[in-house]
LUMKOLVO-706696 format. One record per residue: y, x, z of N, C-alpha, C, CB in turn; residue number from 1; residue in one letter. Coordinates in steps of 0.05 Angstrom, whole numbers, plus 32768, in hexadecimal, padded with zeros to 4 digits. Glycine has a CB too. Example, Ala and Ser with C-alpha at 12.3 -4.5 7.8 and 13.67 -1.06 7.14 Angstrom:
<drenses>
+------+------+------+------+------+------+------+------+------+------+------+------+-----+----+
:   nv :   nu :   nw :  cav :  cau :  caw :   cv :   cu :   cw :  cbv :  cbu :  cbw :   i : aa :
+------+------+------+------+------+------+------+------+------+------+------+------+-----+----+
: 7F8E : 8108 : 809C : 7FA6 : 80F6 : 809C : 7FBE : 8108 : 809C : 7FA7 : 80E2 : 80B5 :   1 :  A :
: 7FD3 : 8101 : 808E : 7FEB : 8111 : 808F : 8001 : 8102 : 809D : 7FF4 : 811A : 8072 :   2 :  S :
+------+------+------+------+------+------+------+------+------+------+------+------+-----+----+
</drenses>
This chain:
<drenses>
+------+------+------+------+------+------+------+------+------+------+------+------+-----+----+
:   nv :   nu :   nw :  cav :  cau :  caw :   cv :   cu :   cw :  cbv :  cbu :  cbw :   i : aa :
+------+------+------+------+------+------+------+------+------+------+------+------+-----+----+
: 7FE9 : 8010 : 8000 : 8000 : 8000 : 8000 : 8019 : 8012 : 8000 : 8000 : 7FED : 8018 :   1 :  M :
: 802C : 800D : 7FEE : 8044 : 801E : 7FEC : 8056 : 801A : 8004 : 8053 : 8018 : 7FD3 :   2 :  P :
: 8064 : 8030 : 800B : 8077 : 8031 : 8021 : 8091 : 8024 : 8018 : 807B : 804E : 802C :   3 :  N :
: 8099 : 800F : 8025 : 80B2 : 8001 : 801D : 80CB : 8011 : 8025 : 80B3 : 7FE5 : 802B :   4 :  I :
: 80CA : 8022 : 8039 : 80E1 : 8031 : 8042 : 80E4 : 804C : 8035 : 80E0 : 8035 : 8060 :   5 :  N :
: 80D5 : 8052 : 8020 : 80D7 : 806C : 8013 : 80F2 : 806E : 8005 : 80C0 : 8071 : 7FFF :   6 :  S :
: 80FF : 8085 : 8007 : 8119 : 808A : 7FFB : 8117 : 809C : 7FE3 : 812D : 8095 : 8010 :   7 :  E :
: 8113 : 8090 : 7FCC : 8111 : 80A0 : 7FB4 : 812A : 809F : 7FA3 : 80FA : 8096 : 7FA3 :   8 :  K :
: 813D : 808E : 7FA9 : 8156 : 808C : 7F9A : 816C : 809D : 7FA5 : 815F : 806F : 7F99 :   9 :  G :
: 8184 : 809A : 7F9A : 819B : 80A9 : 7FA3 : 81AC : 8096 : 7FB4 : 81AB : 80B4 : 7F8B :  10 :  T :
: 81B4 : 80A0 : 7FCB : 81C4 : 8090 : 7FDD : 81E1 : 8091 : 7FD4 : 81C1 : 8099 : 7FFA :  11 :  S :
: 81F1 : 807E : 7FDE : 820D : 807C : 7FD8 : 821C : 8095 : 7FE2 : 8219 : 8063 : 7FE4 :  12 :  L :
: 8214 : 80A0 : 7FF9 : 8220 : 80B8 : 8005 : 821C : 80D0 : 7FF2 : 8215 : 80BE : 8021 :  13 :  V :
: 8204 : 80D3 : 7FE7 : 81FF : 80E9 : 7FD5 : 8210 : 80E7 : 7FBC : 81E1 : 80EA : 7FCE :  14 :  E :
: 8213 : 80CF : 7FB1 : 8223 : 80CA : 7F9A : 8240 : 80D1 : 7F9F : 8220 : 80AD : 7F90 :  15 :  V :
: 824A : 80C8 : 7FB6 : 8266 : 80CE : 7FBE : 826B : 80EC : 7FC1 : 826D : 80BF : 7FD8 :  16 :  M :
: 8258 : 80FA : 7FCD : 825B : 8117 : 7FD1 : 825B : 8125 : 7FB5 : 8243 : 8123 : 7FE2 :  17 :  V :
: 824A : 811C : 7FA3 : 824A : 8127 : 7F88 : 8264 : 8122 : 7F7A : 8232 : 811B : 7F78 :  18 :  A :
: 8270 : 810A : 7F7D : 8289 : 8103 : 7F70 : 82A0 : 8115 : 7F7C : 8290 : 80E6 : 7F74 :  19 :  I :
: 82A0 : 8119 : 7F96 : 82B4 : 812A : 7FA2 : 82B2 : 8146 : 7F98 : 82B2 : 8129 : 7FC1 :  20 :  V :
: 829A : 8151 : 7F97 : 8296 : 816D : 7F8D : 829F : 816E : 7F70 : 8278 : 8175 : 7F90 :  21 :  I :
: 8298 : 815B : 7F5F : 82A1 : 815B : 7F43 : 82C0 : 8159 : 7F41 : 8294 : 8144 : 7F34 :  22 :  L :
: 82CC : 8148 : 7F52 : 82E9 : 8145 : 7F51 : 82F7 : 815F : 7F59 : 82F2 : 812E : 7F64 :  23 :  A :
: 82EC : 816D : 7F6D : 82F8 : 8187 : 7F76 : 82F5 : 819C : 7F5F : 82EA : 8191 : 7F8F :  24 :  L :
: 82DF : 819C : 7F52 : 82DB : 81AF : 7F3C : 82EE : 81A9 : 7F25 : 82BE : 81AE : 7F32 :  25 :  A :
: 82F2 : 8190 : 7F1E : 8305 : 8189 : 7F09 : 8321 : 818F : 7F11 : 8302 : 816B : 7F02 :  26 :  I :
: 8329 : 8189 : 7F2A : 8344 : 818F : 7F34 : 8349 : 81AD : 7F33 : 8347 : 8184 : 7F50 :  27 :  L :
: 8335 : 81BD : 7F3C : 8338 : 81DA : 7F3B : 833C : 81E4 : 7F1F : 8320 : 81E7 : 7F48 :  28 :  G :
: 832D : 81D9 : 7F0C : 8330 : 81E1 : 7EF0 : 834B : 81DA : 7EE5 : 831B : 81D4 : 7EDF :  29 :  G :
: 8355 : 81C3 : 7EED : 8370 : 81BB : 7EE4 : 8386 : 81CD : 7EF0 : 8376 : 819E : 7EED :  30 :  F :
: 8383 : 81D5 : 7F09 : 8396 : 81E7 : 7F15 : 8396 : 8202 : 7F07 : 8391 : 81EA : 7F34 :  31 :  V :
: 837E : 820D : 7F02 : 837C : 8226 : 7EF4 : 8388 : 8224 : 7ED8 : 835F : 822F : 7EF3 :  32 :  L :
: 8382 : 820E : 7ECA : 838D : 820A : 7EAF : 83AC : 820A : 7EB0 : 8382 : 81F1 : 7EA3 :  33 :  F :
: 83B7 : 81FB : 7EC3 : 83D4 : 81F9 : 7EC5 : 83E1 : 8215 : 7ECC : 83DC : 81E5 : 7EDB :  34 :  S :
: 83D5 : 8223 : 7EDE : 83DF : 823E : 7EE5 : 83DD : 8251 : 7ECC : 83CE : 824A : 7EFC :  35 :  Y :
: 83C7 : 8250 : 7EBE : 83C4 : 8260 : 7EA6 : 83D9 : 825A : 7E91 : 83A8 : 825D : 7E9A :  36 :  G :
: 83DE : 8240 : 7E8E : 83F2 : 8238 : 7E7A : 840E : 8242 : 7E82 : 83F3 : 8219 : 7E77 :  37 :  R :
: 8414 : 8241 : 7E9C : 842E : 824C : 7EA5 : 8430 : 826A : 7EA0 : 8431 : 8246 : 7EC3 :  38 :  G :
: 841A : 8278 : 7EA4 : 841A : 8295 : 7EA0 : 841D : 829B : 7E82 : 8401 : 82A2 : 7EAB :  39 :  Q :
: 8412 : 828B : 7E71 : 8415 : 828F : 7E54 : 8433 : 828C : 7E4D : 8404 : 827A : 7E44 :  40 :  I :
: 8440 : 8278 : 7E58 : 845D : 8274 : 7E53 : 846D : 828C : 7E5D : 8467 : 825A : 7E60 :  41 :  D :
: 8466 : 8296 : 7E75 : 8475 : 82AD : 7E80 : 8471 : 82C5 : 7E6D : 846A : 82B4 : 7E9C :  42 :  V :
: 8459 : 82CA : 7E64 : 8454 : 82E1 : 7E52 : 8462 : 82DE : 7E37 : 8437 : 82E5 : 7E4E :  43 :  Q :
: 8463 : 82C5 : 7E2D : 8472 : 82C0 : 7E14 : 848F : 82C7 : 7E17 : 846F : 82A3 : 7E0B :  44 :  K :
: 849B : 82BF : 7E2D : 84B7 : 82C5 : 7E32 : 84BC : 82E2 : 7E38 : 84C2 : 82B4 : 7E49 :  45 :  N :
: 84A8 : 82EF : 7E45 : 84AA : 830C : 7E4A : 84AA : 831C : 7E30 : 8492 : 8315 : 7E5C :  46 :  R :
: 8499 : 8314 : 7E1D : 8498 : 8321 : 7E03 : 84B3 : 831E : 7DF5 : 8482 : 8316 : 7DF1 :  47 :  R :
: 84BF : 8306 : 7DF7 : 84D9 : 8301 : 7DEA : 84EF : 8313 : 7DF8 : 84E2 : 82E4 : 7DED :  48 :  A :
: 84ED : 8316 : 7E12 : 8500 : 8327 : 7E21 : 84FD : 8344 : 7E19 : 84FD : 8323 : 7E3F :  49 :  A :
: 84E5 : 834D : 7E17 : 84E0 : 8369 : 7E0E : 84EB : 836D : 7DF2 : 84C2 : 8370 : 7E0F :  50 :  V :
: 84E7 : 835A : 7DE1 : 84F2 : 835C : 7DC6 : 8511 : 835D : 7DC6 : 84E8 : 8344 : 7DB5 :  51 :  Q :
: 851D : 834D : 7DD7 : 853B : 834E : 7DD9 : 8544 : 8369 : 7DE3 : 8545 : 8338 : 7DEC :  52 :  L :
: 8536 : 8375 : 7DF6 : 853E : 838F : 7E01 : 853A : 83A5 : 7DEB : 852E : 8396 : 7E1A :  53 :  A :
: 8523 : 83A4 : 7DDE : 851D : 83B8 : 7DC9 : 8531 : 83B5 : 7DB2 : 8500 : 83B5 : 7DBF :  54 :  A :
: 8538 : 839D : 7DAB : 854B : 8398 : 7D95 : 8566 : 83A5 : 7D9C : 854F : 837A : 7D91 :  55 :  Q :
: 856F : 83A3 : 7DB5 : 8588 : 83AF : 7DBC : 8586 : 83CD : 7DBB : 8591 : 83A6 : 7DD8 :  56 :  K :
: 8570 : 83D8 : 7DC6 : 856D : 83F5 : 7DC5 : 856D : 8400 : 7DA9 : 8553 : 83FD : 7DD4 :  57 :  L :
: 855F : 83F2 : 7D97 : 855D : 83FB : 7D7B : 8579 : 83FA : 7D6E : 8549 : 83EA : 7D6B :  58 :  E :
: 8588 : 83E5 : 7D74 : 85A3 : 83E3 : 7D6A : 85B5 : 83FA : 7D73 : 85AF : 83C8 : 7D72 :  59 :  G :
: 85B2 : 8401 : 7D8C : 85C2 : 8418 : 7D97 : 85BA : 8432 : 7D8A : 85C0 : 8419 : 7DB5 :  60 :  L :
: 85A0 : 8436 : 7D87 : 8596 : 844F : 7D7A : 859F : 8451 : 7D5D : 8577 : 844F : 7D7B :  61 :  K :
: 85A0 : 843A : 7D4F : 85A8 : 843B : 7D33 : 85C6 : 843D : 7D30 : 859F : 8421 : 7D25 :  62 :  A :
: 85D5 : 8437 : 7D45 : 85F2 : 8438 : 7D43 : 85FE : 8454 : 7D47 : 85FE : 8426 : 7D58 :  63 :  G :
: 8617 : 8455 : 7D4A : 8626 : 846F : 7D4E : 8623 : 8478 : 7D6B : 8644 : 846B : 7D46 :  64 :  N :
: 8619 : 8490 : 7D6F : 8615 : 849C : 7D89 : 862F : 849C : 7D9A : 860A : 84B8 : 7D87 :  65 :  Y :
: 8645 : 84A3 : 7D8D : 865F : 84A5 : 7D9B : 866A : 848A : 7DA3 : 8673 : 84B3 : 7D89 :  66 :  D :
: 8660 : 8474 : 7D97 : 866B : 845A : 7D9E : 865D : 844F : 7DB7 : 8667 : 8447 : 7D87 :  67 :  S :
: 8649 : 845C : 7DC1 : 863B : 8453 : 7DDA : 864B : 845C : 7DF2 : 861E : 845D : 7DDB :  68 :  I :
: 8657 : 8449 : 7E00 : 8668 : 844F : 7E17 : 8658 : 844C : 7E31 : 8681 : 843D : 7E17 :  69 :  Q :
: 865D : 845D : 7E44 : 8650 : 845B : 7E5E : 865A : 8441 : 7E6C : 8656 : 8474 : 7E70 :  70 :  A :
: 8648 : 8434 : 7E7A : 8650 : 841B : 7E88 : 863A : 8406 : 7E84 : 866B : 8411 : 7E7E :  71 :  G :
: 8641 : 83EE : 7E8D : 862E : 83D8 : 7E8B : 863A : 83C0 : 7E7D : 8624 : 83D0 : 7EA7 :  72 :  E :
: 862A : 83B3 : 7E6D : 8632 : 839A : 7E60 : 861C : 8385 : 7E64 : 8638 : 839F : 7E42 :  73 :  T :
: 8624 : 836C : 7E63 : 8611 : 8356 : 7E67 : 8615 : 8343 : 7E4F : 8616 : 8348 : 7E82 :  74 :  T :
: 85FE : 8339 : 7E45 : 85FE : 8326 : 7E2F : 85EC : 830F : 7E37 : 85F5 : 8333 : 7E14 :  75 :  E :
: 85F4 : 82F7 : 7E2F : 85E3 : 82DF : 7E33 : 85D7 : 82D7 : 7E18 : 85F2 : 82C8 : 7E40 :  76 :  S :
: 85BD : 82D2 : 7E17 : 85B0 : 82CB : 7DFE : 859F : 82B3 : 7E03 : 859E : 82E3 : 7DF4 :  77 :  I :
: 85A1 : 829F : 7DF2 : 8591 : 8287 : 7DF4 : 857C : 8287 : 7DDD : 85A2 : 826D : 7DF3 :  78 :  S :
: 8563 : 8283 : 7DE4 : 854E : 8280 : 7DD1 : 853F : 8266 : 7DD8 : 853A : 8299 : 7DD1 :  79 :  L :
: 8541 : 8253 : 7DC7 : 8534 : 8239 : 7DCD : 8542 : 822C : 7DE5 : 8516 : 823C : 7DD2 :  80 :  G :
: 8532 : 8225 : 7DF8 : 853C : 8218 : 7E10 : 853F : 822C : 7E28 : 852B : 8201 : 7E19 :  81 :  D :
: 853D : 8246 : 7E22 : 853E : 825A : 7E37 : 8556 : 826D : 7E33 : 8524 : 826A : 7E38 :  82 :  L :
: 8563 : 8274 : 7E49 : 8579 : 8287 : 7E47 : 8571 : 82A1 : 7E53 : 8593 : 827B : 7E55 :  83 :  S :
: 8577 : 82B7 : 7E45 : 8572 : 82D2 : 7E4E : 858D : 82DF : 7E54 : 8562 : 82E2 : 7E39 :  84 :  Y :
: 858D : 82F1 : 7E68 : 85A4 : 8302 : 7E6E : 859C : 831F : 7E68 : 85AE : 82FE : 7E8B :  85 :  V :
: 85AA : 832C : 7E56 : 85A4 : 8347 : 7E4F : 85B9 : 835A : 7E5A : 85A1 : 834B : 7E2F :  86 :  R :
: 85B2 : 836C : 7E6B : 85C4 : 8380 : 7E77 : 85BF : 839B : 7E69 : 85C0 : 8382 : 7E96 :  87 :  N :
: 85D4 : 83A7 : 7E60 : 85D2 : 83C1 : 7E53 : 85E2 : 83D5 : 7E63 : 85DD : 83C0 : 7E35 :  88 :  I :
: 85D5 : 83EA : 7E6C : 85E2 : 83FF : 7E7C : 85E0 : 8419 : 7E6D : 85D6 : 8402 : 7E98 :  89 :  G :
: 85F6 : 8427 : 7E69 : 85F7 : 8440 : 7E5B : 8602 : 8456 : 7E6E : 8608 : 843F : 7E41 :  90 :  A :
: 85F5 : 846C : 7E6F : 85FE : 8482 : 7E80 : 85FF : 849C : 7E6F : 85EA : 8486 : 7E99 :  91 :  E :
: 8616 : 84A9 : 7E70 : 861A : 84C2 : 7E60 : 860F : 84D9 : 7E71 : 8638 : 84C7 : 7E59 :  92 :  D :
: 85FA : 84E7 : 7E66 : 85EE : 84FE : 7E74 : 85F5 : 8518 : 7E66 : 85D0 : 84FB : 7E74 :  93 :  L :
: 860B : 8519 : 7E58 : 8613 : 8531 : 7E4A : 860A : 852F : 7E2D : 8607 : 854A : 7E57 :  94 :  G :
: 85F4 : 853D : 7E27 : 85EA : 853D : 7E0B : 85DD : 8522 : 7E04 : 85D7 : 8554 : 7E07 :  95 :  L :
: 85D1 : 8515 : 7E17 : 85C3 : 84FC : 7E13 : 85D0 : 84E5 : 7E22 : 85A5 : 84FE : 7E1B :  96 :  Y :
: 85CB : 84CD : 7E19 : 85D4 : 84B5 : 7E27 : 85BB : 84A5 : 7E2F : 85E7 : 84A4 : 7E15 :  97 :  K :
: 85BA : 849E : 7E48 : 85A4 : 848E : 7E52 : 85AC : 8470 : 7E50 : 859D : 8495 : 7E70 :  98 :  K :
: 859A : 8461 : 7E43 : 85A0 : 8445 : 7E3F : 858A : 8434 : 7E4D : 85A0 : 843E : 7E20 :  99 :  I :
: 8593 : 8422 : 7E5E : 8581 : 840F : 7E6C : 8587 : 83F4 : 7E62 : 8584 : 8411 : 7E8B : 100 :  N :
: 8573 : 83E5 : 7E59 : 8577 : 83CA : 7E51 : 8563 : 83B9 : 7E61 : 8572 : 83C6 : 7E32 : 101 :  V :
: 856E : 83A6 : 7E70 : 855D : 8393 : 7E7F : 8563 : 8377 : 7E76 : 8561 : 8396 : 7E9D : 102 :  S :
: 854E : 8367 : 7E74 : 8551 : 834B : 7E6C : 8544 : 833A : 7E82 : 8543 : 8345 : 7E50 : 103 :  V :
: 8553 : 8325 : 7E8B : 8549 : 8314 : 7EA0 : 854C : 82F7 : 7E98 : 8558 : 8319 : 7EBB : 104 :  S :
: 853B : 82E6 : 7EA4 : 853B : 82C9 : 7E9F : 852E : 82BB : 7EB7 : 852D : 82C2 : 7E85 : 105 :  W :
: 8535 : 82A2 : 7EBA : 8529 : 8291 : 7ECF : 8511 : 8282 : 7EC4 : 853F : 827E : 7EDB : 106 :  E :
: 84FB : 8284 : 7ED2 : 84E3 : 8275 : 7ECA : 84D1 : 8271 : 7EE2 : 84D4 : 8283 : 7EB3 : 107 :  Q :
: 84C6 : 825A : 7EE6 : 84B4 : 8253 : 7EFC : 84C1 : 8259 : 7F17 : 849A : 8263 : 7EF9 : 108 :  M :
: 84DB : 8252 : 7F19 : 84EB : 8255 : 7F31 : 84ED : 8272 : 7F3A : 84DE : 8245 : 7F47 : 109 :  N :
: 84EB : 8285 : 7F28 : 84ED : 82A1 : 7F2E : 84FE : 82AE : 7F18 : 84D1 : 82AF : 7F31 : 110 :  K :
: 850B : 82C4 : 7F1F : 8519 : 82D4 : 7F0B : 8505 : 82E8 : 7F00 : 8532 : 82E2 : 7F17 : 111 :  T :
: 8501 : 82E7 : 7EE6 : 84EF : 82FA : 7ED9 : 8500 : 8310 : 7ECD : 84DD : 82EB : 7EC3 : 112 :  Q :
: 84F6 : 8328 : 7ECA : 8506 : 833E : 7EC1 : 84F5 : 8352 : 7EB2 : 8515 : 834B : 7ED8 : 113 :  N :
: 84FF : 835D : 7E9C : 84F3 : 8374 : 7E8F : 8509 : 8388 : 7E89 : 84E4 : 836B : 7E74 : 114 :  V :
: 8501 : 83A1 : 7E86 : 8515 : 83B6 : 7E81 : 850A : 83CC : 7E70 : 851F : 83C1 : 7E9B : 115 :  G :
: 851B : 83D8 : 7E60 : 8513 : 83EF : 7E4F : 8529 : 8404 : 7E53 : 8510 : 83E7 : 7E31 : 116 :  L :
: 8521 : 841D : 7E52 : 8533 : 8434 : 7E54 : 852D : 8448 : 7E3E : 8531 : 8441 : 7E70 : 117 :  T :
: 8542 : 8454 : 7E33 : 853F : 8469 : 7E20 : 8556 : 847C : 7E22 : 853D : 845D : 7E03 : 118 :  T :
: 8553 : 8493 : 7E15 : 8568 : 84A7 : 7E13 : 8570 : 84AA : 7DF6 : 855F : 84C2 : 7E1F : 119 :  F :
: 858A : 84AA : 7DF0 : 8594 : 84AC : 7DD5 : 85A4 : 84C6 : 7DD3 : 85A4 : 8493 : 7DCD : 120 :  I :
: 859F : 84D6 : 7DBF : 85AE : 84EE : 7DBB : 85BC : 84EE : 7DA0 : 859B : 8507 : 7DBD : 121 :  G :
: 85CF : 8500 : 7D9C : 85DD : 8501 : 7D82 : 85C9 : 850B : 7D6C : 85F5 : 8514 : 7D83 : 122 :  P :
: 85CE : 8503 : 7D54 : 85BC : 850A : 7D3E : 85C1 : 8527 : 7D36 : 85C0 : 84F8 : 7D26 : 123 :  E :
+------+------+------+------+------+------+------+------+------+------+------+------+-----+----+
</drenses>
């Protein structure tokens, strides 16, 4: 005679535990996806900032050495919906001039910054 009290099925508690575990896994995946997407945006803007800094350095290298004055200048540049601030610092070291270009922008509630430095000499 079969046992009427045998428990061969799945109880409601087991189903609920499985649903909670699945929900936590999906939520964790979503959080990782969102973080990764934010980092992709940061790196995209970082590449644009490096390009802006390199562009300025190349322009100074291609220009007249004597026209590079010691001191600092600041430029604001808008690309799409983002604004960059480019700071150019020039220091006269005698035969060479040291050029620092830094580009900063606001993203993810933080100030992001990249910088490039080079030395330019007379031809």
